[in-house]
C-alpha positions in Angstrom: 0.0 0.1 -0.1 1.2 3.3 -0.7 2.1 6.0 1.8 -0.5 8.8 2.4 0.8 12.0 1.1 0.3 15.3 -0.8 1.0 15.6 -4.2 2.0 18.6 -5.9 2.0 18.8 -9.9 2.7 22.2 -11.8 1.8 22.2 -15.4 3.2 25.1 -17.7 0.7 27.2 -19.8 1.1 29.8 -22.1 3.2 33.0 -21.5 5.1 31.3 -18.9 1.9 31.0 -16.7 1.8 27.9 -14.3 -1.2 25.9 -12.8 -0.5 23.7 -9.8 -3.0 20.8 -8.8 -2.5 19.5 -4.9 -3.9 16.2 -4.6 -4.7 14.6 -0.9 -3.6 11.0 -1.5 -5.1 8.6 1.1 -7.3 6.7 -1.1 -7.3 3.6 0.9 -9.0 5.7 3.5 -11.2 8.1 1.7 -8.4 10.6 1.5 -9.0 11.4 5.4 -6.5 13.5 7.2 -3.9 12.6 9.6 -1.7 15.0 11.1 0.9 14.2 8.7 -1.1 15.1 5.6 -2.7 18.2 7.5 1.0 19.5 7.9 1.6 18.5 4.3 -1.2 20.5 2.8 -0.3 23.5 4.9 3.2 23.3 3.8 2.4 22.8 0.0 0.0 25.9 -0.1 2.5 28.2 1.9 5.3 26.8 -0.9 2.7 27.5 -3.9 1.7 31.0 -2.4 5.2 32.4 -2.4 5.6 31.4 -6.2 4.5 34.4 -8.0 4.4 32.2 -11.3 1.6 30.2 -9.9 -1.7 31.6 -11.6 -4.2 29.1 -10.1 -4.3 26.0 -8.0 -6.6 23.2 -8.3 -7.1 21.0 -4.9 -8.6 17.6 -5.2 -8.6 14.2 -3.6 -6.9 10.7 -5.5 -9.0 8.7 -7.1 -13.0 8.7 -7.8 -14.6 8.2 -4.5 -13.3 10.9 -2.3 -12.2 14.7 -2.0 -11.4 14.4 1.6 -13.7 12.0 3.7 -13.0 14.1 7.0 -10.5 13.8 9.7 -8.7 10.7 10.5 -11.2 8.9 12.7 -8.4 6.4 14.0 -6.3 9.5 15.0 -9.2 11.3 16.5 -10.1 8.6 18.7 -7.0 8.4 20.4 -6.8 12.1 21.0 -7.4 14.0 24.3 -8.1 17.7 25.2 -4.7 18.8 24.5 -3.8 16.8 21.5 -7.3 17.5 20.1 -6.4 21.3 20.5 -3.0 20.7 18.4 -4.9 18.8 15.7 -7.5 21.0 15.3 -5.2 24.0 15.2 -3.0 22.4 12.7 -6.0 22.0 10.5 -7.0 25.4 10.9 -3.3 26.6 9.8 -3.9 24.3 6.6 -7.2 26.2 5.7 -5.6 29.3 6.6 -2.9 28.9 4.3 -5.2 28.0 1.4 -7.4 31.2 2.1 -4.5 33.5 2.3 -2.5 31.8 -0.8 -2.4 34.6 -3.2 -3.5 32.5 -6.3 -7.2 31.4 -6.6 -8.0 28.2 -5.5 -10.4 25.7 -7.0 -12.0 22.7 -5.2 -12.3 19.9 -7.4 -14.9 17.8 -5.2 -15.0 14.4 -6.7 -16.9 12.2 -4.0 -17.1 12.3 -0.4 -16.5 15.6 1.1 -17.2 15.2 5.2 -16.4 17.3 8.0 -12.8 18.5 7.6 -13.1 18.1 3.8 -15.9 20.3 3.8 -14.1 23.1 5.9 -10.8 22.6 3.4 -13.1 23.2 0.6 -14.8 26.1 2.2 -11.3 27.5 2.3 -11.0 27.4 -1.4 -12.3 30.2 -3.6 -14.5 28.3 -5.8 -16.0 24.9 -5.8 -17.1 22.3 -8.5 -18.8 19.2 -7.3 -19.1 16.1 -9.0 -22.7 14.5 -9.4 -23.0 11.8 -6.9 -20.7 13.6 -4.4 -21.9 13.4 -0.7 -21.2 16.2 1.5 -21.6 17.1 5.0 -20.6 18.0 8.7 -21.2 14.9 10.8 -19.1 15.8 13.7 -22.0 16.2 16.0 -22.7 12.5 15.4 -19.2 11.7 16.6 -19.3 13.6 19.9 -17.8 16.5 18.5 -19.1 20.3 17.5 -18.1 21.6 13.7 -15.2 24.2 14.3 -12.6 26.1 12.6 -13.6 26.9 9.0 -17.0 25.8 9.8 -17.3 29.4 10.5 -17.1 30.2 6.9 -20.5 28.5 6.1 -22.8 31.3 7.2 -21.4 33.6 4.9 -21.5 31.1 2.1 -24.8 29.5 2.7 -26.7 31.7 5.3 -27.3 30.8 9.2 -30.5 28.7 8.6 -28.5 26.2 6.3 -25.4 26.2 8.4 -27.8 25.4 11.5 -29.4 22.6 9.8 -26.2 21.0 8.5 -24.1 21.3 11.8 -26.9 20.4 14.3 -28.3 17.3 12.4 -25.0 16.1 10.7 -27.0 15.2 7.8 -25.4 14.8 4.6 -26.4 16.3 1.0 -25.8 15.8 -2.4 -24.3 17.8 -5.3 -27.5 19.4 -6.4 -28.4 20.5 -2.8 -24.6 22.0 -2.7 -25.4 24.1 -5.9 -28.7 25.1 -4.5 -27.5 26.7 -1.3 -24.4 28.3 -2.7 -21.9 26.1 -1.3 -21.0 25.1 -4.9 -20.7 27.1 -8.2 -21.0 24.6 -10.5 -21.8 20.6 -10.4 -20.7 18.3 -13.3 -21.0 14.8 -14.4 -17.9 12.6 -13.3 -16.5 12.7 -16.5 -16.7 16.5 -17.1 -15.6 17.9 -13.6 -12.0 18.6 -15.2 -13.8 20.5 -18.2 -15.4 22.6 -15.8 -12.4 23.2 -13.9 -10.6 24.3 -16.9 -13.1 26.8 -18.0 -12.5 28.7 -14.7 -8.7 28.3 -15.2 -8.9 29.7 -18.8 -10.5 32.9 -17.7 -8.2 33.2 -14.8 -5.4 33.2 -17.1 -6.9 35.5 -19.7 -6.7 38.2 -16.6 -3.6 40.0 -15.5 -1.9 38.3 -12.7 -1.2 41.0 -10.3 -4.8 42.3 -10.7 -6.1 38.5 -10.0 -3.9 38.5 -6.9 -5.0 42.0 -5.8 -8.7 41.0 -6.5 -8.4 37.8 -4.0 -6.4 39.8 -1.2 -9.3 42.6 -1.6 -11.9 39.9 -0.7 -10.5 38.6 1.9 -10.2 42.0 3.4 -13.8 42.6 2.6 -14.8 39.9 4.7 -13.2 41.3 8.0 -14.0 45.0 7.7 -17.3 47.2 7.5 -18.5 47.8 4.2 -17.3 51.3 4.5 -13.8 50.3 5.3 -13.9 47.8 2.5 -14.9 50.7 -0.1 -11.7 52.6 0.9 -9.8 49.5 0.8 -10.9 49.3 -2.7 -9.9 52.6 -3.7 -6.2 52.0 -2.7 -6.1 48.6 -4.4 -7.2 50.5 -7.8 -4.7 53.3 -7.1 -1.9 50.6 -6.6 -2.8 48.9 -9.7 -1.7 51.6 -11.7 1.5 51.3 -10.1 1.9 47.7 -11.4 1.5 49.0 -15.3 -0.8 46.2 -15.7 -4.1 48.4 -16.5 -2.2 50.6 -18.9 -0.8 47.8 -20.8 -4.2 45.7 -20.8 -6.4 48.6 -21.8 -3.8 49.6 -24.8 -3.6 45.8 -26.0 -7.5 45.9 -26.0 -7.7 48.9 -28.2 -4.8 47.9 -30.2 -6.7 44.5 -31.1 -10.1 46.5 -31.5 -8.2 48.6 -34.4 -6.9 45.2 -35.8 -10.4 43.9 -36.1 -11.8 47.1 -37.6 -8.8 47.2 -40.3 -9.7 43.7 -41.4 
């Protein structure tokens, strides 16, 4: 049996752009997260976040059965108050690394996405879910509250749905994930990669510094008042002109328009 690990694969695209795929590989146990995998996930996103050539990141699970089936229950069963605190803090740091990664992160949810897996998926910027996937937060069934990045759920799906999911532990499917706003797309199992590539194609058409500035600004919007968010946006737009990207992109737009007109 292969050792559980985090795989990072980087593909080169046009004009020096690169796209990373991060795969949680513990497929014999539904890609459930041991401490080693949690630390590996954090380290992978911290490394990728420091690489300015990475334009987008796809996060997925090995195989077709599971994205991340949750925390490793064999490990959780042996924890105490102190070791439990350490495990969940490490998991939060992995989710934090995903959220704070400057490049857009797309969660490719290809099967079971439960508990810790749902929290990891919630930390991504966008989520596509394969038809037949099973999602949920069953912690209360195991004697635990849902914590850390479960706190993102009210902003994604509203308080009512959050309360329903967390208090009952009931699972739900891809269609429900889309309807409640957790997923942005659902796709047939053979079409999930095409749905991911659609988003990546649009991200790569945008200018890289603008995409990173947009993600940084949106993360700030979550933490400040609307008024503060507006002024942060004014600063972000001003700073964008210092990069030279808007000037170059607008000039290229008009040059292309002129070429079409001349034909």
